[in-house]
C-alpha positions in Angstrom: 26.7 -220.5 -243.8 23.4 -218.6 -243.7 22.8 -216.7 -240.5 19.6 -217.5 -238.7 17.1 -214.6 -238.4 14.6 -216.3 -236.0 15.3 -217.3 -232.4 13.2 -220.2 -231.0 13.2 -220.9 -227.3 11.2 -223.8 -225.8 12.1 -226.3 -223.1 9.9 -229.0 -224.8 11.6 -230.9 -227.7 8.3 -231.6 -229.4 7.3 -227.9 -229.5 10.8 -226.8 -230.4 10.9 -229.1 -233.4 7.3 -228.2 -234.4 8.1 -224.4 -234.5 11.4 -225.0 -236.3 9.9 -227.5 -238.8 7.1 -225.2 -239.9 9.4 -222.2 -240.3 12.3 -224.0 -242.0 10.0 -225.8 -244.4 9.0 -222.2 -245.5 12.6 -221.3 -246.0 13.3 -219.4 -242.7 16.6 -220.0 -241.0 16.3 -220.6 -237.2 18.4 -220.8 -234.1 16.6 -223.2 -231.8 17.4 -223.9 -228.1 15.9 -225.2 -225.0 18.1 -223.1 -222.7 17.2 -219.5 -221.7 20.9 -218.6 -221.2 21.7 -219.7 -224.8 18.8 -217.8 -226.2 19.8 -214.6 -224.4 23.4 -214.9 -225.6 22.3 -215.6 -229.2 20.0 -212.6 -229.3 22.6 -210.2 -227.9 25.5 -211.4 -230.1 23.8 -212.1 -233.4 22.3 -208.9 -235.0 21.0 -211.0 -237.9 18.3 -212.4 -235.5 15.3 -210.1 -235.9 12.5 -212.2 -234.5 12.1 -214.4 -231.4 9.6 -217.0 -230.5 9.8 -217.6 -226.8 8.0 -220.0 -224.4 6.8 -218.3 -221.2 7.3 -221.2 -218.8 10.8 -222.8 -219.0 11.8 -225.9 -217.1 15.3 -227.4 -217.0 15.5 -230.0 -219.9 14.9 -232.8 -220.3 11.5 -232.0 -218.7 10.3 -234.9 -216.4 6.8 -236.2 -216.9 6.0 -235.8 -213.2 5.3 -232.1 -212.3 6.9 -232.6 -208.8 10.2 -233.5 -210.4 10.4 -230.4 -212.6 12.8 -227.6 -211.9 12.4 -224.1 -213.3 15.3 -222.5 -215.3 16.8 -219.3 -213.8 15.1 -217.2 -216.5 11.5 -217.6 -217.5 10.1 -216.2 -220.7 9.4 -212.7 -219.3 12.9 -212.7 -217.8 14.5 -213.7 -221.2 12.5 -210.8 -222.8 13.8 -208.4 -220.2 17.4 -209.5 -220.6 17.3 -209.3 -224.4 15.5 -205.9 -224.6 17.9 -204.4 -222.1 20.4 -204.4 -225.0 18.3 -204.8 -228.2 15.1 -202.9 -228.9 15.0 -203.9 -232.6 13.8 -207.5 -231.9 10.2 -208.4 -232.5 9.1 -211.0 -229.9 6.2 -213.5 -230.0 5.3 -215.3 -226.7 4.1 -218.8 -227.2 2.5 -219.9 -224.0 -0.1 -222.0 -222.2 0.2 -219.9 -219.1 -3.0 -217.8 -219.7 -4.9 -221.0 -220.2 -3.5 -222.6 -217.0 -4.2 -219.4 -215.1 -7.8 -219.4 -216.3 -8.2 -223.1 -215.4 -6.7 -222.4 -211.9 -9.3 -219.7 -211.3 -12.2 -222.0 -212.4 -12.2 -221.0 -216.1 -12.5 -217.3 -215.5 -12.3 -215.3 -218.7 -11.2 -212.3 -216.7 -8.1 -214.2 -215.4 -7.3 -215.3 -219.0 -7.5 -211.8 -220.3 -5.5 -210.3 -217.5 -2.7 -212.8 -217.8 -2.6 -212.3 -221.6 -2.3 -208.5 -221.1 0.5 -209.0 -218.6 2.5 -210.9 -221.1 1.8 -208.5 -223.9 2.8 -205.5 -221.9 6.4 -206.6 -222.0 8.8 -204.4 -224.1 9.2 -205.6 -227.7 6.4 -208.2 -227.4 4.2 -207.8 -230.4 1.7 -210.5 -229.7 0.8 -213.7 -227.8 0.0 -217.1 -229.4 -1.5 -219.8 -227.1 -0.3 -223.4 -227.6 -3.9 -224.5 -227.7 -4.6 -222.2 -230.7 -1.6 -223.7 -232.5 -2.8 -227.2 -231.9 -6.2 -226.3 -233.2 -5.0 -224.3 -236.3 -1.3 -224.9 -236.9 -1.5 -223.7 -240.5 -3.2 -220.4 -239.6 -1.0 -219.7 -236.6 2.3 -220.4 -238.4 1.0 -218.7 -241.5 0.6 -215.4 -239.5 4.1 -215.8 -238.1 5.6 -216.3 -241.5 3.8 -213.3 -242.9 5.2 -211.2 -240.2 8.7 -212.5 -240.6 8.8 -212.1 -244.4 7.2 -208.7 -244.3 9.7 -206.3 -245.9 11.2 -203.6 -243.7 10.1 -200.1 -244.8 13.1 -198.5 -243.2 16.6 -199.3 -242.0 15.6 -198.1 -238.6 14.5 -200.9 -236.2 12.1 -198.6 -234.4 9.9 -197.6 -237.3 7.0 -199.8 -236.1 5.0 -197.9 -233.5 1.9 -198.9 -231.5 -1.4 -197.5 -232.5 -4.2 -196.1 -230.3 -7.7 -196.4 -231.8 -11.0 -194.8 -230.9 -13.5 -197.6 -231.4 -17.1 -196.8 -232.4 -19.5 -199.7 -231.6 -22.6 -200.4 -233.7 -25.3 -203.0 -233.7 -24.4 -206.2 -235.6 -27.1 -205.3 -238.3 -25.7 -201.8 -238.8 -22.1 -203.0 -238.8 -22.9 -205.7 -241.4 -24.4 -203.0 -243.7 -21.3 -200.8 -243.2 -18.9 -203.7 -243.9 -20.8 -204.5 -247.1 -20.7 -200.8 -248.2 -17.0 -200.7 -247.7 -16.5 -204.1 -249.5 -15.0 -205.6 -246.3 -17.7 -208.0 -245.3 -15.3 -210.5 -243.8 -13.5 -208.0 -241.5 -14.4 -208.1 -237.8 -13.1 -204.5 -237.3 -13.3 -201.8 -240.0 -11.0 -198.8 -240.4 -12.7 -195.4 -240.5 -10.7 -194.1 -243.5 -12.8 -195.7 -246.3 -16.0 -194.2 -244.9 -14.4 -190.8 -244.4 -13.3 -190.8 -248.1 -16.9 -191.6 -249.1 -18.6 -188.7 -247.2 -16.0 -186.6 -245.5 -16.6 -184.8 -242.2 -20.4 -185.2 -242.2 -19.9 -189.0 -242.2 -17.4 -188.8 -239.4 -19.8 -186.7 -237.3 -22.7 -189.0 -238.0 -20.6 -192.1 -237.0 -19.8 -190.5 -233.6 -23.5 -189.6 -233.0 -24.9 -193.0 -234.0 -22.3 -195.1 -232.1 -23.8 -197.3 -229.3 -20.6 -197.1 -227.4 -17.1 -195.6 -227.6 -14.0 -197.3 -226.4 -10.2 -197.1 -226.7 -8.3 -199.9 -228.4 -4.5 -200.5 -228.7 -2.8 -202.2 -231.6 0.8 -203.3 -231.1 3.1 -203.6 -234.1 2.6 -206.9 -235.9 -0.4 -207.9 -233.7 -3.2 -209.9 -235.4 -5.9 -207.8 -233.9 -6.3 -204.7 -231.6 -7.1 -205.1 -228.0 -9.8 -203.2 -226.0 -8.4 -201.1 -223.2 -10.4 -201.1 -219.9 -8.4 -198.5 -218.1 -9.4 -195.5 -220.2 -13.1 -194.7 -219.9 -15.3 -192.6 -222.1 -15.8 -189.2 -220.6 -12.3 -189.2 -219.0 -9.7 -186.5 -219.9 -7.6 -189.3 -221.4 -10.3 -190.4 -223.7 -11.0 -186.8 -224.7 -7.4 -186.2 -225.7 -7.1 -189.4 -227.7 -10.5 -188.7 -229.5 -9.4 -185.2 -230.5 -6.1 -186.6 -231.9 -7.7 -189.5 -233.6 -10.2 -187.3 -235.4 -7.3 -185.0 -236.6 -5.6 -188.1 -237.9 -8.6 -189.1 -240.0 -8.8 -185.6 -241.4 -5.1 -185.5 -242.3 -4.6 -182.5 -240.1 -1.6 -181.7 -237.8 -2.0 -184.2 -235.0 -1.5 -181.8 -232.1 -3.9 -181.1 -229.3 -3.8 -177.4 -228.2 -4.7 -175.8 -224.9 -7.9 -174.4 -226.2 -9.0 -177.8 -227.5 -8.9 -179.4 -224.2 -12.2 -179.1 -222.3 -11.2 -179.3 -218.6 -13.7 -180.8 -216.2 -12.8 -181.0 -212.4 -12.4 -184.5 -211.0 -15.3 -185.7 -208.8 -14.1 -186.0 -205.2 -15.7 -187.9 -202.4 -17.3 -185.7 -199.9 -15.5 -185.6 -196.6 -17.1 -184.9 -193.3 -15.9 -183.4 -190.0 -12.2 -183.4 -189.3 -11.5 -185.9 -192.1 -11.4 -183.1 -194.6 -7.8 -182.0 -194.9 -8.9 -178.5 -195.9 -9.8 -177.9 -192.3 -6.2 -178.6 -191.2 -3.4 -176.9 -193.2 -0.9 -179.3 -191.6 -2.7 -182.3 -193.3 -2.3 -180.7 -196.7 1.3 -179.8 -196.0 2.1 -183.4 -194.9 0.4 -184.9 -197.9 2.0 -182.6 -200.5 5.5 -182.3 -199.2 8.4 -184.5 -197.9 11.7 -183.6 -196.4 15.2 -184.4 -197.8 18.1 -185.7 -195.7 19.5 -182.2 -195.5 16.2 -180.9 -194.0 14.9 -179.2 -197.1 11.3 -179.5 -198.2 10.2 -180.7 -201.7 6.9 -181.9 -203.2 6.2 -185.6 -203.0 6.6 -187.7 -206.2 3.4 -187.6 -208.3 1.9 -184.5 -206.5 0.5 -182.0 -209.0 -0.2 -178.4 -208.2 -2.8 -177.4 -210.8 -3.2 -173.8 -211.8 -0.8 -172.3 -209.3 2.3 -171.9 -211.5 2.9 -170.7 -215.1 4.7 -173.9 -215.9 1.7 -176.1 -215.0 -1.4 -176.1 -217.2 -4.5 -178.2 -217.2 -3.6 -179.8 -220.5 -0.1 -180.5 -219.3 -1.4 -182.3 -216.2 -3.8 -184.3 -218.3 -1.1 -185.3 -220.8 1.1 -186.4 -217.9 -1.7 -188.6 -216.5 -2.4 -190.0 -219.9 1.2 -190.8 -220.5 1.4 -192.8 -217.3 -1.6 -194.9 -218.4 -0.1 -195.5 -221.9 3.2 -196.5 -220.4 1.4 -199.2 -218.4 0.0 -200.4 -221.7 3.5 -200.9 -223.1 3.4 -198.0 -225.6 6.7 -196.7 -224.5 8.4 -194.6 -221.8 5.9 -192.0 -220.4 8.2 -189.1 -221.1 8.6 -190.0 -224.7 5.0 -190.5 -225.7 4.2 -186.8 -226.3 6.3 -183.9 -227.7 5.6 -180.4 -226.5 5.1 -178.2 -229.6 5.8 -174.6 -228.7 4.6 -173.3 -232.1 1.1 -174.9 -231.5 1.1 -174.4 -227.7 0.1 -178.1 -227.5 1.3 -181.7 -227.5 2.0 -184.1 -230.4 1.9 -187.9 -229.9 4.8 -190.0 -230.9 2.5 -193.0 -231.6 -0.1 -193.5 -234.3 -3.8 -192.9 -233.9 -7.0 -193.7 -235.8 -10.7 -194.6 -235.6 -12.2 -198.1 -236.1 -15.8 -199.4 -236.3 -16.8 -202.7 -234.7 -20.0 -204.7 -233.9 -21.6 -204.6 -230.5 -23.4 -207.8 -229.5 -26.9 -207.6 -228.1 -26.8 -207.0 -224.3 -23.1 -206.2 -224.4 -23.2 -202.5 -225.3 -22.2 -200.1 -222.5 -23.9 -196.9 -221.4 -22.8 -193.9 -223.3 
C-alpha cells in the first residue's frame, strides 16, 4: 500500500472530493478527512505526509444547509495548524478558505479587511500560502496546477527546514520604465523582476542607479512556496529596520558576506512627542524609575520587560537594539522566532540574518506611488 503524502481537511464533501480528485488524477496519494481530530492524528503519526491542504472554517459534518443549525468543530483551521506544528515543523501547509472573502463582505467589501484577514492566516507557522475558494472556482486548473508543482518539486536536502522565508527590498518604477526593464531582461510577462539579471549586466553602477531612480522603496516578504511576495506595511522606508534590511539585501546582490557591522548602521534618534509641564517624566525621577523598573516577589528590583537602556552599558549597542526591534517585527510576520533570526558574529562585530534577502523591481501605478 502506497503511503499518502498529502493531507486534505475540509468539512464539505464537495470540496473534499474536488481537492482529492484533482490531486489523485495527477498521481498524488492523499489522505482526506472531514474531521479536524483525524487530520491532526494523521499528520502527527504519518511522517510520509509532507503537505497539508486545510480549510479554515470547519463545521461538524454533515454540514446543514441552514447556517443556524451548524456547529463548529473543536479545532478550526488555525487550531489544526497549531496542533500539528507543535510536533512537526517539516510540513508545508496551504490554507484553502473563504474566510477572507466573508470578512471583506462583512465589512462592506473593504479591501483592507480582506488583506488583513489574509495576512493573519499566512502568519501561522508552516503556512506557505493561502488559496481562496473563489479563486479555485474561477481558475481550478491554475490553482491546482500551482499546488501540484509545489508538491512534486524535488527536495534539495534531507533537512525539512531548508526552505526559508525571504525579505526583499522592492524598488518601484513607473509602468513605462518597468516595461522597458522587463523587455531588457527578457521577462516581459513577469509582474515582479529579480535584481540579479540587471546587476550581472552592469554591476554596481546599475545597482546604484536603480536605487536613485526608484519612485518608491518598500519591503516585501516571500514565504517558502508562495506564488508571489507580499508587501509589508509595518516596515517604513527611513526606519532603522528598513536601513538594516537594505544594507543586507545589497550585500546579497553583490555576493558579499551578508553581515551588518556596527559602523554600517547609521543611527538616528527616534522622534519623540514634546511633553509640556509636569507631563514630562524627566522632571520627576520617580516617574522614570516607575516606568523602567518593576519589583519581584522577593522585593528585588529589575527592569521591566521590553525596556532598553541604550548607550549606558557595554553590552548594549545601537545596532544591537535596532536588531532586537527588527527581530520582533519579523517574528510578527512569521519569519521565525525573534531570537533565531540573527546570529551575532564576533569576527565581524555585527549580525548575520538566518533568512534570505534580495532586491526586486516592480511597477508603480499612476497615483499609487508613495513619497520617498
